[in-house]
C-alpha positions in Angstrom: 36.0 103.4 127.7 38.5 104.7 125.2 42.2 104.0 124.8 44.6 106.7 123.7 48.2 106.1 122.7 50.6 108.9 122.5 53.1 109.0 119.7 55.9 110.6 121.8 58.0 108.8 124.4 59.6 109.5 127.7 62.8 111.4 127.2 66.1 109.7 128.1 67.2 112.5 130.4 65.3 115.1 132.5 65.6 118.2 130.3 63.1 120.9 129.6 63.4 123.1 126.5 65.3 125.7 128.5 67.2 124.1 131.4 68.1 120.9 133.2 66.1 120.1 136.3 67.9 118.5 139.2 65.6 116.1 141.1 66.5 115.1 144.6 65.3 112.0 146.5 63.8 113.1 149.8 64.0 111.3 153.2 61.9 111.6 156.3 63.8 114.7 157.4 62.0 116.6 154.6 58.6 116.0 156.0 58.1 119.7 156.9 59.2 120.9 153.4 56.7 118.4 151.9 53.9 119.7 154.1 54.7 123.3 153.3 54.7 122.5 149.6 51.3 120.8 149.7 49.7 123.4 151.9 50.6 126.1 149.3 48.4 124.4 146.7 45.1 126.1 146.2 41.8 124.3 146.4 41.7 123.5 142.7 45.3 122.2 142.6 44.5 120.0 145.7 41.5 118.6 143.9 43.5 117.8 140.8 46.3 116.3 142.8 44.3 114.1 145.2 41.1 113.7 143.2 38.9 115.4 145.7 38.6 118.5 147.9 41.5 118.2 150.4 41.5 120.4 153.6 44.7 121.1 155.5 44.1 118.4 158.1 43.8 115.7 155.4 47.1 116.9 153.9 48.8 116.8 157.3 47.6 113.3 157.8 48.9 112.3 154.3 52.3 113.7 155.1 52.5 112.1 158.5 51.6 108.8 157.0 54.3 108.8 154.3 56.4 105.7 154.6 59.9 106.5 153.3 61.0 102.9 153.8 58.3 101.7 151.4 57.7 104.5 148.9 60.0 107.1 147.3 59.5 110.8 147.3 61.3 113.1 144.8 61.6 116.9 144.9 62.8 120.0 143.1 64.0 123.0 145.1 64.3 126.6 144.1 67.1 128.9 145.1 65.6 129.5 148.5 65.4 125.7 149.1 61.7 125.8 148.9 60.1 122.6 147.5 58.5 123.7 144.3 57.9 120.3 142.7 57.2 117.0 144.3 56.5 113.4 143.2 55.3 110.5 145.2 56.2 107.1 143.8 54.0 104.6 145.7 54.8 100.9 145.3 51.6 98.9 144.9 51.1 95.6 146.8 52.6 92.6 144.9 50.1 90.1 143.6 51.0 86.7 142.4 51.1 86.4 138.7 50.9 90.1 138.1 53.6 92.6 137.1 55.2 94.6 139.9 53.7 98.1 139.7 54.0 101.6 141.2 51.8 104.7 141.1 53.1 108.2 140.3 51.6 111.4 141.7 53.0 114.8 141.2 52.4 118.5 142.2 54.2 121.6 141.1 53.7 125.1 142.6 52.6 127.9 140.1 56.1 129.4 140.2 57.6 126.2 138.9 55.2 125.4 136.1 56.0 125.3 132.4 59.7 124.7 133.2 59.8 120.9 132.7 59.6 120.0 136.4 56.8 117.5 135.9 58.6 115.8 133.1 61.8 115.6 135.1 60.0 114.2 138.1 58.3 111.6 136.0 61.6 110.6 134.3 63.4 110.3 137.6 60.5 108.1 138.9 60.5 105.9 135.8 64.2 105.3 136.0 64.1 104.5 139.7 61.2 102.2 139.0 63.1 100.3 136.4 66.1 100.0 138.7 63.9 98.5 141.5 62.2 95.9 139.2 59.0 97.8 138.7 57.4 96.7 135.4 54.4 99.1 135.2 54.0 102.7 136.2 50.5 104.0 136.8 48.9 107.4 137.0 45.4 107.8 138.3 43.8 111.3 138.2 40.7 113.2 137.2 40.0 113.2 133.5 40.0 117.0 133.5 43.5 117.2 134.9 44.9 118.6 131.7 48.4 119.1 133.0 48.7 115.5 134.2 47.1 114.1 131.0 49.5 116.1 128.9 52.4 114.8 130.9 51.2 111.2 130.6 50.6 111.4 126.9 54.0 113.1 126.3 55.6 110.1 128.2 53.9 107.7 125.8 51.5 106.3 128.4 48.3 104.5 127.4 45.4 106.4 128.8 41.9 105.1 129.6 38.9 107.3 130.6 35.9 106.2 132.6 33.3 108.1 134.7 35.3 111.3 135.0 38.6 109.6 136.0 41.6 108.7 133.9 44.1 105.9 134.3 47.5 106.1 132.5 49.8 103.2 132.2 53.5 102.9 131.1 55.2 99.6 130.6 58.8 99.8 131.7 61.7 97.8 130.2 64.1 96.1 132.6 67.0 98.0 134.2 70.3 98.0 132.4 73.8 99.5 133.1 72.7 102.8 131.5 69.7 103.2 133.8 71.9 102.4 136.9 74.5 105.0 135.8 71.8 107.5 134.9 70.2 107.3 138.3 73.5 107.5 140.1 74.5 110.6 138.1 71.2 112.3 138.7 71.4 111.7 142.4 75.0 113.1 142.5 74.0 116.1 140.4 70.9 116.8 142.6 73.0 116.6 145.7 75.6 119.1 144.4 72.8 121.4 143.3 71.2 121.3 146.7 74.5 121.9 148.5 75.3 124.9 146.3 71.8 126.4 147.0 72.3 125.7 150.7 75.7 127.4 150.7 74.2 130.4 148.8 71.4 130.7 151.3 73.8 130.6 154.3 75.9 133.3 152.7 72.9 135.5 152.1 71.8 135.0 155.7 75.3 135.9 156.9 75.2 139.2 154.9 71.8 140.0 156.3 73.1 139.5 159.8 76.2 141.7 159.1 74.1 144.4 157.5 71.6 144.4 160.4 69.0 142.2 158.7 67.5 144.7 156.3 63.8 144.4 155.9 63.3 142.5 159.2 62.9 145.6 161.4 59.4 146.5 162.4 
């Protein structure tokens, strides 16, 4: 089993090289959007995300079983309010004498890739973890998941490989006033971004209605 330490570290704010990425915390009312997002993943993307071949019925069960009171789900929406990026921050059971830990899983649709969405989702999850007293953030995936391994190494995670799987680990420092402010600012910003996109979508729908809904006629 080999250890691999990345020389880079998790950025202090969720920026890609070209744009800022607003990340919104999702509640149970977004279950349908989460399901639609995951069903759009092709067979290979599902295998990389869940570690095995994952048919539609398994995804539906996964979404139905999400516990929004226990875990945290983050998402990135496009201009049409479609969920193009999603992260599941799952809190692991507490064990006496061990650090509190959470596991990070992420998926991004093809249209959202190479835009910094994965980095932004990981950053948002890491800050939230710190603010909720999580000391260790884990990622478990297939060793050939190049996108996830790149993301983990870019974040400065320690990565161990064994039997075709990979486990990445990031030790988190305690929360401080800066992380509290950062999360609050990110939440407010993501809320404003969502509201603007929602208003834009409603405006477009109103115009479609006034113009006789072009493109919808048989």
